[in-house]
Biotite code that builds the C-alpha atoms (Angstrom):
import biotite.structure as struc

atoms = struc.array([
    struc.Atom([-10.438, -2.202, 10.490], chain_id="A", res_id=1, res_name="MET", atom_name="CA", element="C"),
    struc.Atom([-9.937, 1.343, 11.673], chain_id="A", res_id=2, res_name="THR", atom_name="CA", element="C"),
    struc.Atom([-12.314, 4.265, 11.993], chain_id="A", res_id=3, res_name="PHE", atom_name="CA", element="C"),
    struc.Atom([-10.169, 6.131, 9.449], chain_id="A", res_id=4, res_name="ASP", atom_name="CA", element="C"),
    struc.Atom([-10.647, 3.378, 6.865], chain_id="A", res_id=5, res_name="GLN", atom_name="CA", element="C"),
    struc.Atom([-14.420, 3.477, 7.337], chain_id="A", res_id=6, res_name="VAL", atom_name="CA", element="C"),
    struc.Atom([-14.378, 7.289, 7.119], chain_id="A", res_id=7, res_name="LEU", atom_name="CA", element="C"),
    struc.Atom([-12.386, 7.111, 3.870], chain_id="A", res_id=8, res_name="VAL", atom_name="CA", element="C"),
    struc.Atom([-14.800, 4.520, 2.472], chain_id="A", res_id=9, res_name="PHE", atom_name="CA", element="C"),
    struc.Atom([-17.825, 6.707, 3.250], chain_id="A", res_id=10, res_name="HIS", atom_name="CA", element="C"),
    struc.Atom([-16.154, 9.814, 1.818], chain_id="A", res_id=11, res_name="LYS", atom_name="CA", element="C"),
    struc.Atom([-15.442, 8.010, -1.472], chain_id="A", res_id=12, res_name="ILE", atom_name="CA", element="C"),
    struc.Atom([-19.074, 6.918, -1.664], chain_id="A", res_id=13, res_name="VAL", atom_name="CA", element="C"),
    struc.Atom([-20.241, 10.455, -0.818], chain_id="A", res_id=14, res_name="GLU", atom_name="CA", element="C"),
    struc.Atom([-17.960, 12.285, -3.266], chain_id="A", res_id=15, res_name="THR", atom_name="CA", element="C"),
    struc.Atom([-17.864, 9.681, -6.016], chain_id="A", res_id=16, res_name="GLY", atom_name="CA", element="C"),
    struc.Atom([-14.100, 9.558, -6.420], chain_id="A", res_id=17, res_name="SER", atom_name="CA", element="C"),
    struc.Atom([-10.854, 8.790, -4.649], chain_id="A", res_id=18, res_name="PHE", atom_name="CA", element="C"),
    struc.Atom([-9.445, 12.187, -5.681], chain_id="A", res_id=19, res_name="LYS", atom_name="CA", element="C"),
    struc.Atom([-12.376, 14.172, -4.283], chain_id="A", res_id=20, res_name="ALA", atom_name="CA", element="C"),
    struc.Atom([-12.309, 12.137, -1.061], chain_id="A", res_id=21, res_name="ALA", atom_name="CA", element="C"),
    struc.Atom([-8.595, 12.868, -0.705], chain_id="A", res_id=22, res_name="ALA", atom_name="CA", element="C"),
    struc.Atom([-9.191, 16.594, -1.140], chain_id="A", res_id=23, res_name="ALA", atom_name="CA", element="C"),
    struc.Atom([-12.003, 16.709, 1.426], chain_id="A", res_id=24, res_name="GLU", atom_name="CA", element="C"),
    struc.Atom([-10.065, 14.644, 3.963], chain_id="A", res_id=25, res_name="LEU", atom_name="CA", element="C"),
    struc.Atom([-6.828, 16.592, 3.372], chain_id="A", res_id=26, res_name="HIS", atom_name="CA", element="C"),
    struc.Atom([-4.961, 13.416, 2.441], chain_id="A", res_id=27, res_name="LYS", atom_name="CA", element="C"),
    struc.Atom([-3.075, 12.323, -0.627], chain_id="A", res_id=28, res_name="THR", atom_name="CA", element="C"),
    struc.Atom([-4.783, 10.133, -3.188], chain_id="A", res_id=29, res_name="GLN", atom_name="CA", element="C"),
    struc.Atom([-2.259, 7.315, -2.590], chain_id="A", res_id=30, res_name="PRO", atom_name="CA", element="C"),
    struc.Atom([-3.122, 7.427, 1.138], chain_id="A", res_id=31, res_name="ALA", atom_name="CA", element="C"),
    struc.Atom([-6.811, 7.053, 0.277], chain_id="A", res_id=32, res_name="ILE", atom_name="CA", element="C"),
    struc.Atom([-6.086, 4.160, -2.083], chain_id="A", res_id=33, res_name="SER", atom_name="CA", element="C"),
    struc.Atom([-3.896, 2.466, 0.517], chain_id="A", res_id=34, res_name="PHE", atom_name="CA", element="C"),
    struc.Atom([-6.592, 2.757, 3.212], chain_id="A", res_id=35, res_name="ALA", atom_name="CA", element="C"),
    struc.Atom([-9.165, 1.148, 0.909], chain_id="A", res_id=36, res_name="ILE", atom_name="CA", element="C"),
    struc.Atom([-6.719, -1.533, -0.220], chain_id="A", res_id=37, res_name="LYS", atom_name="CA", element="C"),
    struc.Atom([-6.066, -2.498, 3.415], chain_id="A", res_id=38, res_name="LYS", atom_name="CA", element="C"),
    struc.Atom([-9.790, -2.480, 4.193], chain_id="A", res_id=39, res_name="LEU", atom_name="CA", element="C"),
    struc.Atom([-10.482, -4.724, 1.186], chain_id="A", res_id=40, res_name="GLU", atom_name="CA", element="C"),
    struc.Atom([-7.713, -7.085, 2.294], chain_id="A", res_id=41, res_name="GLU", atom_name="CA", element="C"),
    struc.Atom([-9.247, -7.316, 5.764], chain_id="A", res_id=42, res_name="GLU", atom_name="CA", element="C"),
    struc.Atom([-12.721, -7.866, 4.290], chain_id="A", res_id=43, res_name="MET", atom_name="CA", element="C"),
    struc.Atom([-11.261, -10.364, 1.787], chain_id="A", res_id=44, res_name="GLU", atom_name="CA", element="C"),
    struc.Atom([-13.455, -8.834, -0.916], chain_id="A", res_id=45, res_name="ALA", atom_name="CA", element="C"),
    struc.Atom([-13.332, -5.841, -3.255], chain_id="A", res_id=46, res_name="PRO", atom_name="CA", element="C"),
    struc.Atom([-15.533, -2.967, -2.125], chain_id="A", res_id=47, res_name="LEU", atom_name="CA", element="C"),
    struc.Atom([-15.238, -0.908, -5.310], chain_id="A", res_id=48, res_name="PHE", atom_name="CA", element="C"),
    struc.Atom([-15.232, -1.807, -8.994], chain_id="A", res_id=49, res_name="ASP", atom_name="CA", element="C"),
    struc.Atom([-12.537, 0.440, -10.449], chain_id="A", res_id=50, res_name="ARG", atom_name="CA", element="C"),
    struc.Atom([-12.942, -0.513, -14.124], chain_id="A", res_id=51, res_name="THR", atom_name="CA", element="C"),
    struc.Atom([-14.952, 2.593, -15.014], chain_id="A", res_id=52, res_name="SER", atom_name="CA", element="C"),
    struc.Atom([-14.092, 6.283, -14.611], chain_id="A", res_id=53, res_name="TYR", atom_name="CA", element="C"),
    struc.Atom([-15.831, 6.519, -11.238], chain_id="A", res_id=54, res_name="ARG", atom_name="CA", element="C"),
    struc.Atom([-15.533, 3.827, -8.569], chain_id="A", res_id=55, res_name="PRO", atom_name="CA", element="C"),
    struc.Atom([-18.725, 1.794, -8.257], chain_id="A", res_id=56, res_name="VAL", atom_name="CA", element="C"),
    struc.Atom([-19.680, -0.189, -5.172], chain_id="A", res_id=57, res_name="LEU", atom_name="CA", element="C"),
    struc.Atom([-19.557, -3.944, -5.566], chain_id="A", res_id=58, res_name="THR", atom_name="CA", element="C"),
    struc.Atom([-22.130, -6.178, -3.898], chain_id="A", res_id=59, res_name="THR", atom_name="CA", element="C"),
    struc.Atom([-19.756, -6.516, -0.937], chain_id="A", res_id=60, res_name="HIS", atom_name="CA", element="C"),
    struc.Atom([-19.287, -2.746, -0.922], chain_id="A", res_id=61, res_name="GLY", atom_name="CA", element="C"),
    struc.Atom([-23.046, -2.159, -0.770], chain_id="A", res_id=62, res_name="LYS", atom_name="CA", element="C"),
    struc.Atom([-23.404, -4.635, 2.101], chain_id="A", res_id=63, res_name="MET", atom_name="CA", element="C"),
    struc.Atom([-20.507, -3.017, 3.974], chain_id="A", res_id=64, res_name="PHE", atom_name="CA", element="C"),
    struc.Atom([-22.000, 0.446, 3.446], chain_id="A", res_id=65, res_name="LEU", atom_name="CA", element="C"),
    struc.Atom([-25.309, -0.622, 4.986], chain_id="A", res_id=66, res_name="GLU", atom_name="CA", element="C"),
    struc.Atom([-23.633, -2.324, 7.969], chain_id="A", res_id=67, res_name="LYS", atom_name="CA", element="C"),
    struc.Atom([-21.228, 0.548, 8.585], chain_id="A", res_id=68, res_name="SER", atom_name="CA", element="C"),
    struc.Atom([-24.036, 3.097, 8.666], chain_id="A", res_id=69, res_name="ARG", atom_name="CA", element="C"),
    struc.Atom([-25.546, 1.330, 11.663], chain_id="A", res_id=70, res_name="LYS", atom_name="CA", element="C"),
])
């Protein structure tokens, strides 16, 4: 896990979308998606539910958010 992946994760939570996070971090949307995909692979659990228009934190995502804030 890298600091950049955690930063991307927090920016998605803050902005509510991968696209908005990409714009604020001056990255492409595929780069944002790739960072989260790698983070989820390392965590061996999905952090976001992507079935709706906006990404929603899963139970694992909520737990990771709390731990990463500390």
